[in-house]
C-alpha positions as CSV (number, residue, x, y, z in Angstrom):
1,X,21.9,-4.6,-14.8
2,X,20.9,-4.6,-11.2
3,X,20.6,-1.3,-9.4
4,X,22.1,-0.7,-5.9
5,X,18.9,-0.1,-4.1
6,X,19.2,-1.4,-0.5
7,X,19.1,2.2,0.8
8,X,16.7,3.4,-1.9
9,X,13.8,0.9,-2.0
10,X,12.6,-0.5,1.3
11,X,9.6,-1.1,3.5
12,X,8.8,1.1,6.5
13,X,6.1,1.5,9.2
14,X,5.1,-2.2,9.0
15,X,3.2,-3.8,11.8
16,X,0.7,-6.6,12.4
17,X,-2.8,-6.6,13.8
18,X,-5.8,-8.9,14.4
19,X,-8.9,-7.9,12.4
20,X,-12.5,-7.9,13.6
21,X,-12.9,-11.3,11.9
22,X,-9.9,-12.9,13.7
23,X,-7.6,-12.8,10.7
24,X,-4.0,-11.4,11.1
25,X,-3.0,-8.5,8.8
26,X,0.6,-7.6,8.0
27,X,0.6,-4.0,6.7
28,X,3.3,-1.5,5.7
29,X,4.4,0.8,2.9
30,X,7.1,0.5,0.2
31,X,9.2,3.5,-0.3
32,X,10.8,4.3,-3.7
33,X,13.7,6.7,-3.3
34,X,15.1,5.9,-6.8
35,X,14.8,8.4,-9.7
36,X,12.8,5.8,-11.7
37,X,9.3,4.4,-11.3
38,X,8.7,0.9,-10.1
39,X,5.8,-1.5,-10.8
40,X,4.9,-5.2,-10.6
41,X,5.8,-4.8,-6.9
42,X,5.5,-8.0,-4.8
43,X,6.2,-8.5,-1.2
44,X,7.3,-12.0,-0.2
45,X,6.7,-12.7,3.5
46,X,8.4,-15.8,5.1
47,X,6.8,-17.0,8.3
48,X,9.1,-18.8,10.9
49,X,8.4,-20.9,14.0
50,X,9.9,-20.4,17.4
51,X,13.1,-22.2,16.2
52,X,13.4,-19.8,13.2
53,X,12.5,-22.6,10.9
54,X,10.6,-21.6,7.7
55,X,7.0,-22.8,7.9
56,X,5.3,-20.9,5.1
57,X,5.9,-18.4,2.3
58,X,3.2,-15.9,1.4
59,X,3.1,-13.1,-1.3
60,X,1.1,-9.9,-1.6
61,X,1.2,-6.9,-3.9
62,X,1.5,-3.2,-3.5
63,X,-2.0,-1.7,-3.7
64,X,-0.4,1.0,-5.8
65,X,0.4,-0.5,-9.1
66,X,3.4,1.8,-9.9
67,X,5.4,3.7,-7.3
68,X,6.8,6.9,-8.7
69,X,10.1,8.3,-7.6
70,X,10.0,9.7,-4.0
71,X,6.6,8.1,-3.4
72,X,5.1,5.2,-1.4
73,X,2.7,2.2,-2.0
74,X,1.0,0.3,0.9
75,X,0.4,-3.4,1.1
76,X,-1.8,-5.7,3.2
77,X,-1.2,-9.5,3.7
78,X,-4.1,-11.3,5.3
79,X,-3.5,-14.6,7.2
80,X,-6.1,-16.9,8.6
81,X,-5.8,-17.8,12.3
82,X,-4.6,-21.3,11.3
83,X,-1.9,-19.8,9.1
84,X,-0.7,-17.4,11.8
85,X,-0.9,-19.6,15.0
86,X,2.4,-21.4,14.5
87,X,4.3,-18.3,13.3
88,X,6.5,-16.5,15.8
89,X,8.4,-14.1,13.4
90,X,8.5,-13.1,9.8
91,X,10.8,-11.6,7.2
92,X,10.0,-9.6,4.1
93,X,11.6,-9.2,0.6
94,X,10.7,-7.2,-2.4
95,X,10.5,-8.1,-6.1
96,X,9.8,-5.3,-8.6
97,X,10.3,-4.2,-12.1
98,X,11.2,-0.8,-13.5
99,X,8.8,1.2,-15.6
100,X,8.7,4.5,-17.6
101,X,7.2,7.6,-16.0
102,X,3.7,8.9,-16.8
103,X,2.1,12.4,-16.7
104,X,1.0,13.2,-13.2
105,X,-2.5,14.7,-13.7
106,X,-4.9,12.6,-11.6
107,X,-5.8,14.9,-8.7
108,X,-7.8,14.4,-5.5
109,X,-9.2,17.8,-5.0
110,X,-10.8,17.3,-1.6
111,X,-11.3,14.6,1.0
112,X,-12.7,14.1,4.5
113,X,-12.7,11.4,7.2
114,X,-15.8,10.6,9.2
115,X,-17.7,7.7,11.0
116,X,-21.2,6.6,10.5
117,X,-23.8,5.7,13.1
118,X,-22.2,2.2,13.5
119,X,-18.7,3.6,14.0
120,X,-17.5,2.5,10.6
121,X,-14.7,4.8,9.3
122,X,-15.2,6.3,5.9
123,X,-13.1,8.6,3.6
124,X,-15.0,10.6,1.0
125,X,-13.7,12.9,-1.7
126,X,-13.4,13.9,-5.3
127,X,-10.9,12.8,-7.9
128,X,-10.4,14.7,-11.2
129,X,-8.7,14.0,-14.5
130,X,-6.5,17.0,-15.6
131,X,-5.0,15.1,-18.5
132,X,-5.7,15.3,-22.3
133,X,-7.2,11.9,-22.7
134,X,-9.7,9.7,-20.9
135,X,-8.3,8.1,-17.7
136,X,-9.5,4.4,-17.3
137,X,-9.6,2.1,-14.3
138,X,-9.4,4.9,-11.7
139,X,-8.4,3.6,-8.3
140,X,-8.2,5.4,-5.0
141,X,-6.0,3.9,-2.2
142,X,-5.8,5.1,1.4
143,X,-3.0,4.5,3.9
144,X,-3.9,5.2,7.5
145,X,-1.4,5.8,10.3
146,X,-1.6,5.4,14.1
147,X,-0.1,7.8,16.6
148,X,3.3,6.1,16.4
149,X,3.3,6.7,12.6
150,X,3.0,3.0,11.7
151,X,0.6,1.9,9.0
152,X,-2.6,1.1,10.9
153,X,-4.8,0.0,7.9
154,X,-5.1,0.3,4.2
155,X,-8.1,0.3,1.8
156,X,-8.9,0.7,-1.9
157,X,-11.9,1.7,-4.0
158,X,-12.8,2.1,-7.6
159,X,-15.1,5.1,-8.1
160,X,-18.2,4.6,-10.3
161,X,-17.8,5.0,-13.1
162,X,-14.2,3.9,-13.0
163,X,-13.2,6.2,-15.9
164,X,-12.9,9.9,-16.2
165,X,-13.0,12.0,-19.4
166,X,-10.9,15.1,-19.7
167,X,-11.6,17.5,-16.9
168,X,-14.3,15.3,-15.5
169,X,-14.4,14.5,-11.7
170,X,-16.0,11.7,-9.7
171,X,-17.1,11.3,-6.1
172,X,-15.6,8.4,-4.1
173,X,-16.5,6.7,-0.8
174,X,-13.8,4.5,0.7
175,X,-14.7,2.4,3.7
176,X,-12.1,1.1,6.2
177,X,-13.0,-2.2,8.0
178,X,-11.7,-3.3,11.4
179,X,-13.2,-0.9,13.9
180,X,-10.8,-1.7,16.7
181,X,-7.8,-1.1,14.5
182,X,-9.1,2.3,13.3
183,X,-10.0,3.7,16.8
184,X,-6.8,5.7,17.0
185,X,-6.2,6.8,13.4
186,X,-4.2,10.1,13.5
187,X,-3.4,10.7,9.8
188,X,-4.1,9.3,6.3
189,X,-2.7,9.7,2.8
190,X,-4.7,9.2,-0.4
191,X,-3.3,8.0,-3.8
192,X,-5.2,8.0,-7.1
193,X,-4.1,6.3,-10.3
194,X,-5.3,5.2,-13.7
195,X,-4.0,3.0,-16.5
196,X,-2.8,6.2,-18.3
197,X,-1.9,8.7,-15.6
198,X,-0.2,9.2,-12.2
199,X,-1.5,11.4,-9.4
200,X,-0.5,15.0,-8.9
201,X,2.6,14.8,-6.6
202,X,1.7,17.6,-4.1
203,X,-1.5,15.9,-2.7
204,X,-2.0,13.1,-2.7
205,X,1.2,11.3,-3.6
206,X,0.3,9.0,-6.5
207,X,1.2,6.4,-9.1
208,X,0.0,4.9,-12.3
209,X,-0.2,1.5,-14.1
210,X,2.4,1.3,-16.9
211,X,4.1,-1.1,-19.2
212,X,6.9,-3.3,-17.8
213,X,10.6,-2.9,-18.8
214,X,13.1,-5.7,-18.7
215,X,15.1,-4.4,-15.8
216,X,14.3,-6.1,-12.5
217,X,15.9,-6.8,-9.2
218,X,15.2,-9.0,-6.1
219,X,16.2,-7.1,-3.0
220,X,16.0,-7.1,0.8
221,X,13.7,-4.4,2.2
222,X,15.7,-2.6,4.8
223,X,17.6,0.6,4.4
224,X,20.9,-1.2,4.9
225,X,20.9,-4.9,4.2
226,X,19.5,-8.3,5.2
227,X,15.9,-8.9,6.4
228,X,13.5,-7.5,9.0
229,X,12.2,-10.0,11.5
230,X,9.5,-9.1,14.0
231,X,7.3,-10.8,16.4
232,X,4.1,-11.9,14.5
233,X,2.1,-12.5,17.6
234,X,2.4,-9.0,19.0
235,X,-0.7,-8.4,16.9
236,X,-2.8,-10.5,19.3
237,X,-2.2,-7.9,22.0
238,X,-4.6,-5.5,20.2
239,X,-7.6,-7.7,20.9
């Protein structure tokens, strides 16, 4: 069985930028508007030359392992300068599997964004386990947006320790590289997850790692149909 998901699962707010180390990043976020969770989410990105000939295929994964209904998961594909220099456009497709829901009890109770003396952007906060069993492999993922609402950068951290007993909390510090790219950050969203639990849906929007079901689909990413193709080298204008 293949669900009709062209209008329900798609990528939005994607863009490209050149990092401080010269590598090209393609970032965006996957939206799940189905009434079922998705996991094992892979983004296939095809790179084309100026004649629209395929020159390379790359894959990356959602930083959020399972995207719950109505929620989002960011991704970040990093290309070296040699990989990107011949590419003039790209297209993206999604491959995912369906998974069962989990209790949404992992909560980020507070967070703040700041910069250190070297202008490095940091997000600090506290994550808590409101469930009835220990939460293992805690992960916190940040999606940062520019003033146009596009994904400007993404980052991920595992608090230490990376497990939380019942009603325990942990401090986290999440650093965001690429100073030039983060100069005009206007907004950010945090997602916390564990192997057992999802995040509380009010704030932040969250997901969990869960077992795979047999249902899967291979779909285009737009709301309507087909592929999205954009100019890869627009990223170089940021430098």
